[in-house]
C-alpha positions as semicolon CSV with decimal commas, in nm:
position;residue;x (nm);y (nm);z (nm)
1;M;14,453;23,130;6,741
2;S;14,378;23,026;6,386
3;E;14,277;23,267;6,115
4;Q;13,904;23,240;6,049
5;P;13,842;23,049;5,723
6;A;13,609;23,182;5,457
7;V;13,426;22,851;5,439
8;G;13,178;22,655;5,646
9;S;12,892;22,742;5,877
10;A;12,899;23,035;6,117
11;E;12,948;22,789;6,402
12;W;13,245;22,629;6,226
13;R;13,403;22,967;6,158
14;A;13,359;23,059;6,526
15;W;13,526;22,731;6,631
16;R;13,817;22,796;6,395
17;R;13,852;23,151;6,522
18;N;13,893;23,026;6,878
19;V;14,113;22,720;6,832
20;D;14,485;22,683;6,779
21;L;14,510;22,421;6,506
22;D;14,863;22,323;6,605
23;D;14,750;22,255;6,960
24;Y;14,434;22,079;6,841
25;E;14,639;21,845;6,624
26;R;14,898;21,781;6,895
27;R;14,629;21,701;7,154
28;F;14,561;21,363;6,992
29;D;14,933;21,294;6,948
30;R;14,978;21,358;7,321
31;I;14,701;21,112;7,407
32;A;14,883;20,842;7,211
33;A;15,221;20,938;7,356
34;D;15,078;20,912;7,709
35;G;14,949;20,560;7,642
36;G;14,590;20,659;7,575
37;N;14,375;20,565;7,278
38;P;14,284;20,851;7,043
39;H;14,120;20,611;6,796
40;G;13,790;20,514;6,954
41;E;13,604;20,599;6,635
42;V;13,821;20,362;6,433
43;D;13,792;20,086;6,693
44;F;13,414;20,120;6,663
45;V;13,382;20,119;6,284
46;M;13,625;19,831;6,233
47;Q;13,350;19,598;6,357
48;F;13,203;19,638;6,007
49;A;13,526;19,513;5,846
50;P;13,540;19,785;5,581
51;L;13,759;19,737;5,276
52;D;13,740;20,104;5,183
53;A;13,617;20,414;5,359
54;L;13,518;20,773;5,300
55;D;13,633;20,993;5,589
56;A;13,366;21,264;5,555
57;G;13,482;21,584;5,721
58;C;13,830;21,436;5,756
59;G;13,990;21,734;5,930
60;F;14,363;21,680;5,969
61;G;14,325;21,310;5,891
62;R;14,331;21,144;6,231
63;V;14,054;20,893;6,158
64;G;14,145;20,829;5,796
65;I;14,513;20,775;5,869
66;E;14,434;20,520;6,138
67;L;14,187;20,341;5,911
68;H;14,460;20,320;5,647
69;R;14,705;20,188;5,904
70;R;14,459;19,906;5,967
71;G;14,442;19,812;5,601
72;V;14,146;20,018;5,480
73;E;14,163;20,215;5,154
74;V;14,072;20,575;5,246
75;V;13,952;20,890;5,074
76;G;13,917;21,198;5,295
77;V;13,705;21,503;5,215
78;D;13,681;21,829;5,409
79;L;13,562;22,179;5,327
80;D;13,847;22,345;5,516
81;P;14,161;22,366;5,300
82;D;14,385;22,437;5,600
83;L;14,286;22,109;5,763
84;V;14,317;21,915;5,438
85;E;14,669;22,052;5,398
86;R;14,753;21,921;5,744
87;A;14,616;21,579;5,648
88;R;14,832;21,583;5,335
89;R;15,139;21,666;5,542
90;R;15,069;21,383;5,785
91;A;14,991;21,123;5,516
92;P;15,094;21,246;5,171
93;D;15,023;20,913;5,003
94;L;14,654;20,915;5,091
95;D;14,373;21,072;4,886
96;W;14,271;21,395;5,059
97;R;14,028;21,631;4,885
98;V;13,886;21,974;4,955
99;G;13,512;21,951;4,904
100;D;13,167;22,041;5,033
101;L;12,987;21,741;5,181
102;S;12,650;21,878;5,073
103;T;12,745;21,866;4,703
104;M;13,004;21,587;4,714
105;D;13,001;21,336;4,427
106;L;13,312;21,120;4,413
107;G;13,173;20,890;4,145
108;R;13,205;20,578;4,360
109;T;13,077;20,409;4,673
110;F;13,246;20,278;4,987
111;S;13,181;19,997;5,229
112;L;13,207;20,258;5,507
113;V;13,136;20,628;5,527
114;V;13,224;20,780;5,863
115;A;13,152;21,134;5,982
116;A;13,313;21,162;6,324
117;G;13,391;21,462;6,541
118;N;13,066;21,661;6,515
119;V;13,100;21,689;6,138
120;I;12,729;21,716;6,057
121;G;12,670;21,955;6,346
122;F;12,924;22,194;6,197
123;V;12,756;22,190;5,855
124;D;12,542;22,494;5,783
125;P;12,192;22,409;5,913
126;A;12,038;22,473;5,571
127;L;12,270;22,213;5,416
128;R;12,270;21,935;5,677
129;H;12,004;21,731;5,500
130;E;12,196;21,752;5,173
131;A;12,523;21,664;5,345
132;V;12,380;21,349;5,504
133;V;12,209;21,248;5,178
134;A;12,535;21,299;4,987
135;C;12,728;21,092;5,241
136;A;12,460;20,822;5,223
137;R;12,475;20,812;4,843
138;H;12,839;20,705;4,876
139;V;12,751;20,396;5,083
140;A;12,776;20,071;4,888
141;V;12,515;19,795;4,909
142;G;12,579;19,617;5,238
143;G;12,787;19,910;5,360
144;H;12,746;20,147;5,652
145;L;12,726;20,516;5,731
146;V;12,835;20,606;6,084
147;M;12,786;20,956;6,223
148;G;12,871;21,086;6,568
149;N;12,791;21,423;6,715
150;Q;12,691;21,607;7,028
151;L;12,320;21,654;7,076
152;T;12,368;22,024;7,133
153;R;12,068;22,253;7,099
154;G;12,030;22,347;6,734
155;W;12,241;22,056;6,613
156;P;12,106;21,746;6,435
157;T;11,891;21,516;6,643
158;V;11,893;21,139;6,607
159;D;11,547;21,153;6,448
160;E;11,662;21,411;6,194
161;Q;11,962;21,200;6,100
162;R;11,734;20,898;6,059
163;R;11,503;21,089;5,825
164;W;11,785;21,235;5,620
165;A;11,961;20,902;5,575
166;A;11,630;20,735;5,487
167;D;11,590;20,987;5,205
168;A;11,894;20,821;5,046
169;G;11,773;20,465;5,107
170;L;11,959;20,382;5,429
171;V;11,810;20,220;5,737
172;A;11,914;20,289;6,096
173;V;12,060;19,981;6,260
174;G;12,185;20,118;6,591
175;V;12,222;20,422;6,817
176;F;12,498;20,439;7,075
177;A;12,597;20,679;7,350
178;G;12,956;20,703;7,228
179;W;13,230;20,536;7,031
180;D;13,273;20,274;7,303
181;G;12,944;20,119;7,188
182;A;12,747;20,186;7,506
183;P;12,371;20,181;7,449
184;F;12,208;20,518;7,391
185;A;11,954;20,632;7,650
186;D;11,910;21,007;7,669
187;G;12,258;21,152;7,676
188;D;12,428;21,448;7,510
189;Y;12,614;21,251;7,241
190;A;12,502;20,995;6,986
191;V;12,667;20,767;6,735
192;V;12,413;20,656;6,475
193;V;12,478;20,362;6,243
194;F;12,297;20,319;5,912
195;A;12,318;20,045;5,650
196;R;12,228;20,010;5,284
197;P;12,031;19,687;5,266
198;R;12,122;19,412;5,026
199;G;11,855;19,328;4,770
């Protein structure tokens, strides 16, 4: 098991306490080695043809590294220094930063900001609004913010995410049941897509 980090929400610290990071990282490598596709999130967001992307809550870099492999300039930010160190080991030439999404200010915008893997759900509940607003502030005109998370009790709802993103000037343009793009009905997972309008 991993040592509990001194950062993040209580739920995040509990997850870290109960997961073996080596095994967690290798799980996605095994999917690829067995002929599966561990990059559904990237397949989904590439429909927006991003030139650059912020991987918000980048973890060990799985999404960001694949985006880079497909020609997208990537910056990854995560609060957990252990995971950022793993991202740096996997892709030392990419820009990985330790940072708090709720106070993040990178001084630039991106054509895509993606928060995959329950990122916002793992943010401390008191800071989720600020984290979504900060992510949204990094979306360029004409760009997109894409967030995916389980609709677990006590985690962000689709309506909450809509309100928070709207506070930073984004509009919701789609809600999906997963990264395969299936329409959302009333399931236990949602991928919400927002855009910053032109003009």
